[in-house]
C-alpha positions in Angstrom: 10.8 -28.2 6.9 14.2 -28.6 7.6 16.8 -29.5 4.5 19.1 -32.1 5.4 22.3 -33.9 4.2 24.4 -36.5 5.2 27.9 -37.2 3.5 30.2 -39.8 4.5 33.7 -39.8 2.5 37.4 -41.2 2.7 39.9 -39.2 5.4 41.9 -38.1 2.8 43.6 -34.7 2.4 41.9 -34.5 -1.1 38.3 -34.5 0.0 38.8 -31.9 1.9 38.2 -29.7 -0.7 35.2 -31.8 -1.6 33.6 -31.5 1.9 34.3 -27.5 1.5 32.3 -27.2 -1.9 29.3 -29.4 -0.8 29.0 -27.6 2.4 28.7 -24.2 0.3 26.8 -25.8 -2.5 24.1 -26.8 0.7 23.6 -23.2 1.8 23.9 -21.6 -1.2 20.3 -21.0 -1.8 19.8 -19.6 1.7 22.5 -17.2 1.4 24.9 -16.6 -1.2 26.6 -13.9 -0.2 30.4 -14.5 -0.8 31.8 -13.9 2.6 29.0 -16.3 4.3 30.3 -19.0 1.8 33.9 -18.4 2.5 33.2 -18.6 6.1 31.4 -21.8 5.9 34.0 -23.5 3.7 36.7 -22.3 6.0 35.0 -23.8 9.1 34.2 -27.0 7.2 37.8 -27.4 6.3 39.5 -26.9 9.5 37.2 -29.7 11.2 38.1 -32.1 8.1 41.6 -31.5 8.2 41.6 -31.9 12.3 39.9 -35.1 11.4 42.5 -36.0 9.2 45.5 -34.9 10.6 44.9 -35.2 14.3 41.7 -38.2 14.6 43.2 -40.4 12.3 46.8 -39.1 12.0 47.0 -39.6 8.4 46.4 -43.0 8.3 43.1 -43.1 6.6 39.3 -44.0 8.2 36.0 -42.1 7.4 34.5 -38.9 8.0 30.6 -38.0 8.5 29.1 -34.5 7.8 25.7 -33.9 8.3 24.5 -30.3 6.9 20.9 -29.2 8.3 19.4 -25.6 7.9 16.5 -24.1 8.7 15.0 -20.9 7.8 17.5 -19.0 10.4 20.6 -20.7 10.4 22.9 -23.8 9.1 24.2 -26.6 11.2 27.1 -28.6 10.3 28.4 -31.9 12.5 31.7 -33.2 11.3 32.9 -36.5 13.0 35.3 -39.2 12.9 36.1 -42.3 14.5 39.5 -41.9 14.9 41.9 -41.7 18.2 39.6 -39.0 20.3 40.5 -36.0 22.0 42.0 -36.6 25.6 41.5 -33.1 27.0 39.0 -31.0 24.8 39.9 -27.6 26.7 43.3 -28.1 26.2 42.7 -28.9 22.7 40.7 -26.0 22.1 43.7 -23.4 23.5 44.8 -21.3 20.8 48.1 -22.1 19.5 48.2 -25.6 21.3 48.9 -28.4 19.0 49.1 -32.1 19.8 51.6 -32.5 16.9 54.1 -29.9 17.6 56.8 -31.5 16.0 54.9 -31.1 12.8 55.2 -27.6 12.8 51.0 -27.6 13.1 49.8 -23.9 14.2 47.4 -25.1 16.5 44.4 -22.7 15.6 42.2 -24.8 14.1 39.5 -25.0 16.7 40.1 -21.1 17.0 39.4 -21.0 13.2 36.2 -22.7 13.5 34.9 -20.6 16.3 36.1 -17.3 14.3 34.3 -18.2 11.3 30.8 -19.6 12.8 28.7 -18.4 15.6 28.7 -21.3 17.8 30.9 -24.4 17.9 30.8 -27.5 20.3 33.2 -30.6 20.6 32.4 -34.0 21.8 35.0 -36.3 22.1 35.9 -39.9 23.6 39.0 -41.0 23.5 39.6 -44.1 21.4 36.4 -43.4 20.2 35.4 -40.4 18.2 35.2 -36.7 18.0 32.5 -34.8 16.8 32.4 -30.9 15.9 29.3 -29.2 16.0 29.0 -25.9 14.3 26.2 -23.5 13.2 26.0 -19.9 12.1 23.0 -17.8 11.1 22.2 -16.9 7.7 21.6 -13.2 9.0 
């Protein structure tokens, strides 16, 4: 049987830490290796930060995080209903930032990809962005 959790929270920067810890707590009984937990927290942190900064442009909204685990891997989905991404390929290009005037590094998707085993992004301009990540327990 798969374990599942669904969390909805305000798109505020202080909730980025909450999301990180919730994801780590969800998988701790499956793999308590500190490197594994740090990888999960880092990937979730980037996804949530992207939702706050880019999806809602810091103006607030709600973020949904769904967690699912089976015996082999954890699946994490982070969804916002903000402005969406016009060009996902461009947005996933390392060092690209839609907010260069804010000195953003443009590595959020690269970080998520580095710390997970799978990353997919779906978005519709003006409607939503959904980031799917999964990581093997090993």
